[in-house]
N, C-alpha and C positions, 0 to 999 in steps of 0.2 A: 504494499500500500504505500503511495507516495502521496504526501500532504500538499495541498495547493500553496502556493509560495505567500499569498498574503492572509491565509486562512488562519493563523496562529494554531496551526497543527490542529484543527477542528474540522476540516473538509479534507477528503482523500479521494485519490483515483485510482482505479484497478481496471486495467484494459479498457481503458476511456470510459469507464462508468464511475459515477459518483457515489460516495459513501459518508456518512457521518458516524462516528464513534456513539454508540447508544448510550443515553443517559437512563436509559431503563431497559436494562438486559432482559431479552426474553419477550418482550412486548412488539406486537406488530400494530401499527395505526392502521393501515390501509392494504396490508397483504403484502407489505414489501419483503424483499429478500433479505435474509439474514446471514451474516459470516464471521464466524469466529477466527481470529487469526493472534497468535500469542498472548492468549486469555484475555483479548480485548473483542468485542462484539460490534460490528459494523453493520449499518442498515442501508441498502441502496435507495439512493434518491432518485426518483424517476423524473426527468425534466418535462415528459408529457402530463405529469400530476403536479407539476410545481412551477410556477413562474421564476422563482428564485432560483431553482435548479436549472431552467431552461437557460437564466442568464448566465451563471456559471459555465455550463455546458457550452454555451457560445462564446467562451473566453472572455466573459466579464472581467474588467480590471479592478474593480474595488469591490471589496466586501468588508464593510466597516464594523460587522459584528465579531466580537471577540469573546473569549472563554468568560469573562467577568462583566459582558455587557449588560444592561438593562434594556431590554426592546420592546417597544409598544406596537404591537402587531394589528394593524386596522384591517378588517375583513377577514376575520380569522377561519370562517365557514366552520368544517368539521374537524380543523386541526392537523391537517395532512403536513402542509409546510411548517405551520408553528411548531410541530414535533420535532422536526429536524433544526429548526432554530434554537429549540429547546436544547437538542444535543451539542449545538455550536456555543451557545452561551451557558454551559452547565453550570458555572458558578455564579451567574446572574438571575434575571428575573424575566420572564416573558408574558407581558400582560396583553391577552387576547381579547379583542374587541369584537363582537358579532351581533348583528341585528336581528337577524331571522332567528325566530324561536326554535324552529324545527333544527336547524344546523346547530344553534347553540347547545341543544339537548346532547348531541352527538360529541360536541366540542368537550362539554362538561365530563363524559364518560373518557375522553382521550386525554384529557388533563390529570387524572386521578392517578396513574401511574409515575406522573412527571411534576414533583413537587415545585418546581420552578416555573410551572405554567400556570397562570391564573386567569380563568373565563370571566369574561365582563359582558353582560348584555347591555349594549347600549347602542346608540347611534354616532359613527364616528365623525358626523357633521358638527356634533354638539360636544365637544371636548369638557366642557364645562361641567356637564352630567356626571363624568367619571372621574374627574380630576381628583377626588378625594380617596380614590382606590389606587392611584398611580404616583409613583415618585422616583426619581432619580434616572430619569430617561437618558439613555445615550444615542439610541437609533430608534427612528420612527419608519417602520415598513407599512406601506399602504398598498392594499388590494382590493380596493372599492370600486365596484363597476359602476359609476353613475357619473354625473356631470360634475365637472369642476373639480377634477381629481389632483390638480397642482394644488389648489387652495385648501383641499381638505389636508393634504400632506403638510402644507406651510402652517396652516391655523394649528395642527397638533405638535408640531416642532416648536413654534413658538409658545403656547400653552406649557409646554412640559420642559423646556430648555434643552431640547435635543441638538446635539452638534451635527449628527449625520442623518439623512433620510433617504428612503428608497420608495420609489412609486413604480408599479406597473401599470402602465396607462394603457387603457383599452379604447381604441379610438372609436368603436362601434358605439361606446357608451356614452361618448361626448356629442358625435354627430353623425348618423349613419349616411348621411350624404356627402360629407366633405372627404377630401383626400386625406388617408391616415397620417401622411408624411407633414401634412400642413398641421394638422392637429397635435402631433408629436413637437413640432416647432413651436406652436402657440403654448403648449405646456412647458417648455424648456424656457421661453421667454417670460411667462408668467412667474416661475419661480425665480428668475433672475430680478426681475421686478419686486419681489417679495424679500429681496436681500440674500438669496443663496448662490453659491458657487457650484456649477455643474462640473462634478467630477469624471462622470461618465454617461453615454447614451449607447444604447444597443437594441436592435430589432430581436424579438424574441421569436421569429420564425426560423426553421419549420415547426416549432412546438407548439406556438401561439400565433393565430393570425391576427394581424393588424394590432400588435401589442409591441411596446418600447419600454425597456427599463431605463429610468433616470435615476442617476445617484447625486446626492447634492450635500454640500456642506455649509453651515451658517458661516457667513463673514464676518 
């Protein structure tokens, strides 16, 4: 297993496949492959099931999540990608915000074997409603499929004082009639207007159609 250079020894590759060292050995979140090497259990991270994995599989340059990071994850769904973030930030916390009650019930189940994952039933567009549950955020990761995705990221980064942010922009959620590349440029420009520096941008194709990952830092 070879660690990715920028991953703080928390994300690994083996035969061009991605893995994280499991923080909850013996537990599968979505039927993923488990592999034990040298007394450490690794979970395969499928880029077809995770936009963050798709970004890394496409040679993304920046992963600001470290072993001791506290991460605010917006749009946690049932917890597939958050569970891998929990592996990466094994010494920190992952605050998992999800709005849909059905997905939240699944999220709660998937958080149980992972003490550093905290499920929060809330609307990511209203950070003031859950700020009493969240503290010490280093990174905000945003995967909310609705309009104004750049502002949702910026609002939460400002509210919680996060230095870094990542947003998986879904063009069809912003405007189904506009060219995705135009939408991505608008999102990048909006984040710059809000005072953030763009660290990386990358298409998530072929894993996700009309998606771009944007990584930013507070200036």
